[in-house]
C-alpha positions as CSV (number, residue, x, y, z in Angstrom):
1,X,-5.8,-51.2,31.2
2,X,-5.0,-54.8,29.9
3,X,-5.7,-55.7,26.4
4,X,-8.5,-57.7,25.5
5,X,-10.1,-59.5,22.8
6,X,-13.0,-59.3,20.6
7,X,-14.5,-61.7,17.4
8,X,-15.3,-60.1,14.3
9,X,-16.1,-63.1,12.3
10,X,-15.2,-67.2,12.2
11,X,-11.3,-67.5,13.1
12,X,-10.9,-63.5,13.3
13,X,-10.3,-61.3,16.3
14,X,-9.0,-58.4,17.0
15,X,-6.9,-56.8,20.5
16,X,-8.7,-53.8,22.2
17,X,-8.2,-51.2,24.7
18,X,-10.1,-48.7,26.1
19,X,-7.8,-46.3,24.5
20,X,-7.6,-48.1,21.1
21,X,-10.9,-49.8,20.4
22,X,-13.5,-49.8,17.0
23,X,-17.5,-48.6,17.1
24,X,-20.0,-49.1,14.9
25,X,-18.7,-46.2,12.5
26,X,-16.0,-48.9,12.2
27,X,-18.4,-51.5,10.8
28,X,-20.2,-49.0,8.7
29,X,-16.8,-47.6,7.1
30,X,-15.5,-51.1,6.6
31,X,-19.0,-52.4,4.4
32,X,-19.1,-49.5,2.6
33,X,-15.8,-50.1,1.6
34,X,-15.1,-53.4,0.3
35,X,-12.2,-54.2,-1.4
36,X,-13.1,-56.2,-5.0
37,X,-11.4,-59.8,-5.0
38,X,-7.4,-59.0,-5.7
39,X,-7.5,-55.8,-5.0
40,X,-4.8,-54.5,-3.5
41,X,-6.0,-51.4,-0.6
42,X,-4.8,-49.9,2.6
43,X,-6.4,-48.7,6.1
44,X,-4.9,-45.2,6.5
45,X,-5.2,-44.7,10.3
46,X,-6.0,-48.0,11.3
47,X,-6.1,-48.0,15.1
48,X,-6.4,-51.8,16.2
49,X,-7.1,-52.4,13.0
50,X,-10.6,-53.7,12.7
51,X,-11.0,-52.4,9.0
52,X,-8.5,-54.6,7.0
53,X,-9.3,-57.7,9.2
54,X,-13.1,-57.4,8.4
55,X,-12.1,-57.3,4.8
56,X,-9.8,-60.0,4.6
57,X,-12.7,-62.2,6.8
58,X,-15.8,-61.4,4.2
59,X,-13.7,-60.9,1.6
60,X,-10.6,-62.2,-1.3
61,X,-8.3,-58.5,-1.6
62,X,-5.2,-59.3,-2.4
63,X,-2.6,-57.2,-0.4
64,X,-3.9,-55.0,2.0
65,X,-1.8,-52.4,4.0
66,X,-2.7,-51.2,7.7
67,X,-1.3,-47.9,8.1
68,X,-1.5,-46.7,12.0
69,X,0.7,-43.8,13.7
70,X,0.9,-44.6,16.9
71,X,3.4,-47.7,18.2
72,X,0.7,-49.1,20.7
73,X,-2.4,-49.5,18.7
74,X,0.0,-50.4,15.5
75,X,0.9,-53.4,17.6
76,X,-2.6,-54.1,18.5
77,X,-3.2,-54.8,15.3
78,X,-0.3,-56.8,14.3
79,X,-1.0,-59.1,17.0
80,X,-4.4,-59.3,15.9
81,X,-3.7,-60.2,12.2
82,X,-0.9,-63.1,13.6
83,X,-4.1,-64.8,15.7
84,X,-6.2,-64.4,12.9
85,X,-3.8,-66.2,10.8
86,X,-3.7,-63.1,8.2
87,X,0.0,-62.2,7.8
88,X,0.6,-63.7,4.6
89,X,-2.4,-61.0,3.4
90,X,-2.1,-58.0,6.3
91,X,1.1,-55.9,6.8
92,X,0.7,-53.8,9.2
93,X,3.0,-50.4,9.3
94,X,3.8,-47.8,12.2
95,X,4.0,-44.4,10.6
96,X,2.6,-41.1,9.5
97,X,0.5,-41.3,6.4
98,X,1.5,-37.6,5.7
99,X,5.0,-39.1,4.9
100,X,3.2,-41.8,2.6
101,X,6.3,-42.0,0.1
102,X,8.8,-43.5,2.5
103,X,6.6,-46.6,2.8
104,X,4.1,-46.8,0.0
105,X,4.8,-46.8,-3.8
106,X,3.5,-44.4,-6.0
107,X,0.2,-45.2,-7.3
108,X,0.1,-48.7,-5.8
109,X,-3.2,-49.0,-4.5
110,X,-7.0,-49.9,-5.7
111,X,-8.2,-48.7,-2.6
112,X,-7.9,-46.6,0.7
113,X,-10.4,-46.2,3.4
114,X,-10.0,-43.7,5.7
115,X,-11.9,-42.9,9.3
116,X,-10.1,-39.4,10.0
117,X,-10.3,-37.2,12.9
118,X,-13.8,-36.1,13.1
119,X,-12.7,-32.5,14.5
120,X,-10.9,-30.1,12.4
121,X,-7.9,-28.5,14.2
122,X,-8.4,-25.8,16.7
123,X,-12.3,-27.1,17.4
124,X,-14.1,-29.0,19.8
125,X,-12.9,-30.2,23.1
126,X,-9.8,-32.5,23.2
127,X,-9.9,-35.9,25.2
128,X,-8.1,-36.0,28.6
129,X,-6.8,-39.3,26.8
130,X,-3.6,-38.2,24.5
131,X,-4.0,-41.5,22.5
132,X,-7.8,-40.5,21.7
133,X,-7.2,-36.5,21.5
134,X,-4.8,-38.0,18.6
135,X,-7.3,-39.9,16.6
136,X,-10.2,-37.0,17.3
137,X,-8.8,-34.0,16.1
138,X,-7.3,-33.0,13.1
139,X,-3.8,-31.2,14.4
140,X,-2.9,-35.5,13.0
141,X,-4.1,-35.4,9.3
142,X,-6.0,-32.8,7.8
143,X,-8.3,-33.6,5.2
144,X,-6.0,-31.7,2.7
145,X,-3.1,-34.0,3.8
146,X,-5.6,-37.1,3.7
147,X,-6.2,-36.4,-0.2
148,X,-2.9,-35.5,-0.8
149,X,-1.3,-39.1,0.4
150,X,-4.4,-41.2,-1.5
151,X,-3.9,-39.1,-4.6
152,X,-0.2,-40.5,-4.3
153,X,-0.9,-43.8,-3.2
154,X,-4.1,-44.8,-6.1
155,X,-3.8,-45.8,-9.3
156,X,-5.6,-43.8,-11.9
157,X,-9.2,-45.0,-11.2
158,X,-8.6,-46.2,-7.6
159,X,-11.2,-45.3,-4.9
160,X,-10.7,-43.3,-1.2
161,X,-13.6,-44.0,0.9
162,X,-14.1,-41.7,4.4
163,X,-16.9,-41.8,7.0
164,X,-17.2,-38.2,9.0
165,X,-19.6,-35.9,11.0
166,X,-21.9,-34.5,8.0
167,X,-21.0,-30.7,9.6
168,X,-17.5,-32.0,7.3
169,X,-19.0,-32.9,3.7
170,X,-18.7,-29.6,2.2
171,X,-15.0,-29.4,3.5
172,X,-14.2,-33.6,2.2
173,X,-16.1,-32.7,-1.1
174,X,-14.0,-29.4,-1.8
175,X,-10.4,-31.1,-0.6
176,X,-10.7,-34.2,-1.9
177,X,-12.4,-32.5,-5.5
178,X,-8.9,-29.9,-5.4
179,X,-6.5,-33.6,-5.3
180,X,-8.4,-34.8,-8.5
181,X,-10.2,-37.5,-5.9
182,X,-13.8,-36.7,-7.6
183,X,-16.9,-37.4,-5.3
184,X,-18.5,-40.5,-6.9
185,X,-20.5,-41.8,-4.0
186,X,-22.5,-40.3,-1.0
187,X,-24.5,-42.3,2.0
188,X,-26.0,-40.6,4.8
189,X,-26.0,-42.1,8.2
190,X,-29.3,-41.7,10.5
191,X,-30.0,-43.4,13.8
192,X,-33.7,-43.5,12.9
193,X,-36.5,-41.7,10.6
194,X,-36.8,-38.9,13.3
195,X,-33.2,-38.0,13.6
196,X,-30.9,-36.0,11.2
197,X,-28.2,-37.2,9.7
198,X,-25.4,-37.4,11.9
199,X,-22.4,-39.5,9.4
200,X,-21.7,-39.5,5.8
201,X,-20.0,-42.1,3.9
202,X,-18.0,-41.0,0.6
203,X,-16.4,-42.7,-1.9
204,X,-13.9,-40.5,-4.3
205,X,-12.1,-41.7,-7.6
206,X,-8.5,-40.6,-8.6
207,X,-9.6,-39.1,-12.3
208,X,-13.4,-39.5,-12.0
209,X,-15.2,-37.6,-13.5
210,X,-18.5,-35.3,-12.3
211,X,-21.0,-37.6,-11.1
212,X,-22.7,-38.1,-7.9
213,X,-24.7,-40.9,-6.7
214,X,-26.7,-40.0,-3.5
215,X,-27.4,-43.5,-1.9
216,X,-30.5,-44.3,-0.2
217,X,-29.6,-43.0,3.9
218,X,-28.4,-45.9,6.0
219,X,-31.1,-46.2,9.2
220,X,-29.3,-47.8,12.3
221,X,-32.8,-48.7,14.2
222,X,-36.1,-49.1,14.2
223,X,-38.6,-46.2,15.5
224,X,-38.7,-48.6,18.5
225,X,-35.3,-48.7,18.7
226,X,-34.2,-52.2,17.5
227,X,-31.4,-52.3,15.4
228,X,-32.4,-52.2,11.3
229,X,-32.0,-55.1,9.3
230,X,-29.6,-53.9,7.2
231,X,-27.5,-52.8,10.4
232,X,-28.0,-56.7,11.6
233,X,-26.6,-57.4,8.1
234,X,-23.5,-54.7,7.9
235,X,-22.1,-56.2,11.7
236,X,-22.9,-59.9,10.7
237,X,-20.4,-62.5,12.7
238,X,-19.8,-59.8,14.9
239,X,-19.8,-60.3,18.1
240,X,-18.4,-59.0,21.8
241,X,-16.6,-61.7,23.7
């Protein structure tokens, strides 16, 4: 299928395909992990590059690296960066974040974001699409491997932000804590008040002291099924073209 363009913000577009796209989870993580002005940051497993593009379109980060394992997705991200006039801010790197030492300096980042594979290796049903299966199953990136790479790349006090299914919350806290990435901020995501949380957003800090801030749940819909005001704010200028 031919790539198509979607608008993220004024002057900022992202190129997507059926195999390499983004969804509401992507927008939630981009908002939760929004960098402070001037911070050096990276998106591990960037896919089509939506998170780095949103960071740059809605803030003033320093150097941004968009790292992606799959060549097709990395090419889409690079085309989007160029089309949005952000080549001076975002650098797309095609490679495996498990080999982070080969293409990022030690302790060079203030922030890492990652929307890791939702399924642990050996669990759940595999997608018939090889590209989707690679992105969704942890055989390509376990939480322990993510924590190890983030620890290498982050400065002392740097932050790792992730979005995952709630079933993996205990595993994530344990894996990241063992790497010296202390969980500091947690937010559960619910479709509606009458539904159990299905996602969590977690921020961990390298070298942080124990103490976890539990933020109010993020509700995506009113009882009638219409988007909540907060979700509309997170969507911001995004619209499908």
